[in-house]
C-alpha positions in Angstrom: 50.1 -2.6 82.4 52.3 -3.5 85.3 52.8 -0.8 87.9 56.2 0.8 88.1 58.3 -0.3 91.0 58.9 2.5 93.5 61.6 1.6 96.1 61.8 3.9 99.1 64.6 4.1 101.7 63.3 5.8 104.8 65.2 6.9 108.0 64.8 8.6 111.3 63.6 11.9 109.8 60.2 10.5 108.8 59.5 9.1 112.3 60.9 12.2 114.1 57.9 14.2 112.8 55.6 11.8 114.6 57.4 12.4 117.8 59.9 9.5 117.9 63.3 10.6 119.2 66.4 10.1 117.0 69.9 9.8 118.2 71.7 11.5 115.3 70.5 14.9 116.4 71.8 14.7 119.9 75.6 14.2 119.6 75.3 10.4 119.6 73.3 10.4 122.8 69.9 8.7 122.8 67.7 10.0 125.6 70.8 10.7 127.7 72.5 7.3 126.9 75.6 6.7 124.9 74.2 4.7 122.0 76.7 1.8 122.6 75.3 1.3 126.1 71.8 0.6 124.7 72.3 -0.6 121.1 75.3 -3.0 121.1 76.0 -6.6 122.1 78.5 -5.3 124.6 76.0 -3.0 126.2 73.6 -5.9 126.5 76.2 -8.1 128.1 77.2 -5.3 130.5 73.7 -4.2 131.6 70.7 -6.1 130.1 68.3 -4.4 132.5 69.3 -0.9 131.2 68.9 -2.1 127.6 65.4 -3.7 128.2 64.3 -0.5 130.0 65.5 1.7 127.2 63.5 -0.3 124.6 60.5 -0.4 126.9 60.5 3.4 126.9 60.8 3.4 123.1 57.8 1.1 122.8 55.8 3.1 125.2 56.5 6.2 123.2 55.8 4.5 119.9 52.4 3.4 121.2 51.4 7.0 121.8 52.3 8.5 118.4 50.7 8.3 115.0 51.8 8.1 111.4 52.3 11.6 109.8 51.5 12.9 106.3 54.9 11.5 105.0 53.9 7.9 106.0 50.4 8.4 104.6 51.6 9.7 101.3 53.8 6.7 100.8 51.0 4.3 101.7 48.7 6.1 99.3 51.1 5.7 96.4 50.4 2.0 96.4 47.3 2.8 94.3 49.5 3.8 91.4 52.9 2.1 92.0 54.3 -1.1 93.3 55.8 0.4 96.4 58.6 -1.4 98.3 59.7 0.4 101.5 63.1 -0.3 103.0 63.2 1.4 106.4 66.0 1.9 108.9 63.3 2.6 111.5 62.3 0.0 114.0 58.8 1.5 114.6 55.6 0.3 112.9 54.4 3.6 111.6 54.7 2.6 107.9 52.5 -0.4 108.5 50.0 1.6 110.6 49.7 4.2 107.8 48.8 1.3 105.4 52.0 0.4 103.6 51.9 -3.3 102.8 55.4 -4.1 101.8 58.0 -3.0 104.4 61.5 -4.4 105.0 62.9 -3.4 108.4 66.7 -3.3 108.0 67.3 -2.7 111.7 64.7 -5.0 113.2 61.3 -4.4 114.8 60.6 -2.6 118.0 57.4 -4.6 118.7 59.1 -8.0 118.5 61.4 -9.9 120.9 63.7 -12.8 120.1 65.5 -15.5 121.8 69.1 -15.0 122.9 69.8 -18.7 122.3 68.2 -19.1 118.8 67.7 -15.9 116.7 65.1 -17.7 114.6 62.7 -17.7 117.6 60.9 -14.4 117.2 57.8 -13.3 119.0 55.3 -10.5 118.4 54.8 -8.2 121.4 51.4 -7.0 122.4 52.6 -5.1 125.5 55.3 -2.4 125.5 57.2 -4.2 128.3 60.0 -6.8 128.1 61.7 -7.7 131.3 64.5 -9.7 132.8 63.1 -13.2 133.3 60.9 -13.1 130.1 62.1 -16.3 128.3 61.7 -18.0 125.0 60.2 -21.5 124.7 63.8 -23.0 125.1 64.3 -21.1 128.4 66.7 -18.3 127.4 66.2 -14.6 128.1 64.3 -12.7 125.4 66.0 -9.6 123.9 64.6 -6.8 121.6 64.5 -8.0 117.9 66.7 -5.1 117.0 69.9 -5.1 114.9 72.5 -3.5 117.2 75.7 -1.8 116.1 78.2 -4.5 115.1 75.6 -7.1 114.3 74.9 -8.3 110.7 71.7 -7.0 108.9 69.8 -10.2 108.1 67.5 -8.7 105.4 70.2 -6.7 103.6 70.3 -9.1 100.7 66.5 -8.7 100.2 66.9 -4.9 100.3 69.7 -5.0 97.7 67.6 -7.1 95.4 64.7 -4.7 95.6 67.0 -1.7 94.9 68.5 -3.4 91.8 64.9 -3.7 90.4 63.8 -0.2 91.1 62.1 1.8 88.4 62.2 4.9 90.7 64.2 5.2 94.0 63.1 7.6 96.7 65.2 8.5 99.8 63.2 10.1 102.7 64.5 11.4 106.1 67.9 9.8 106.2 71.4 11.2 106.4 72.8 8.4 104.4 75.7 7.9 106.8 74.7 4.6 108.4 76.0 1.6 106.5 75.2 -0.8 105.0 71.8 1.0 104.3 73.5 4.1 102.8 75.2 1.9 100.2 71.9 1.0 98.6 71.8 4.2 96.6 74.9 3.0 94.7 72.9 -0.1 93.5 70.1 2.0 91.9 69.9 1.3 88.1 71.4 4.2 86.1 68.2 4.8 84.2 66.0 5.0 87.4 65.3 8.5 88.8 66.4 9.1 92.4 64.4 11.6 94.5 65.7 12.7 97.9 63.6 14.4 100.6 65.3 15.8 103.7 65.6 19.2 105.4 69.4 18.5 105.6 70.1 17.0 102.2 72.8 14.3 102.3 75.6 14.3 99.8 74.7 12.5 96.6 77.1 11.9 93.8 76.0 13.8 90.7 73.9 11.7 88.3 71.2 12.2 85.7 67.6 12.2 86.9 68.5 13.3 90.5 65.8 15.3 92.2 66.4 17.0 95.6 63.7 18.3 97.9 65.1 20.2 100.9 62.1 19.7 103.1 60.9 17.6 106.0 59.3 14.3 105.1 55.6 15.3 105.6 55.5 18.3 103.3 58.2 17.0 100.9 56.4 13.7 100.4 53.2 15.4 99.4 55.0 17.2 96.7 56.9 14.1 95.5 53.7 12.1 95.4 52.1 14.7 93.1 55.2 14.8 90.9 55.3 11.1 90.6 51.7 10.9 89.6 52.2 13.5 86.9 55.3 12.0 85.4 54.7 8.3 85.6 51.0 7.8 85.0 
């Protein structure tokens, strides 16, 4: 019998437990920076050195942390379910925990891309990306991150996955950043929605809605048990 498709939308809350800073908890400041200074095309044009340094520090931090029980529970569910993760996070903690099908809505921290041709994307082994680091066509490399005001290239793929969900799970996200937050409106009516967050986001009432007011690590362990009981 085919495995049920479990589509999971994850946000900053799941990575925060591993020690990755979020900006939503700090009045829109990210490590002391206005988010538009370091995560927008305008910020990049104004001060590319600051932007590169900011993401270098994010990478250095991400190298030093590990996946937590929330990431591991999601990876483990692949034994029983066809798990598709749609993450708003740019770190690679889902992959490091063992998840094999991850869509990164907002780009990937450990990739750089050409400022001339967005199709030229490069994996990064080191945490450093500096002014003067260029693509094969001679243009400056930038972080392969979707900044505020830029389109989300994989949004269509995420929407297709959501429309085919047998079960939809939301973990560690406030559901205020669009277009990601709009995915919950595409979940088929018959599919259960489960939400795990210590500060539960508003969800319009619907049948089969299950809310877990907990952090990702402990909440995901409970959700995984429940899923195995109900859907085996």
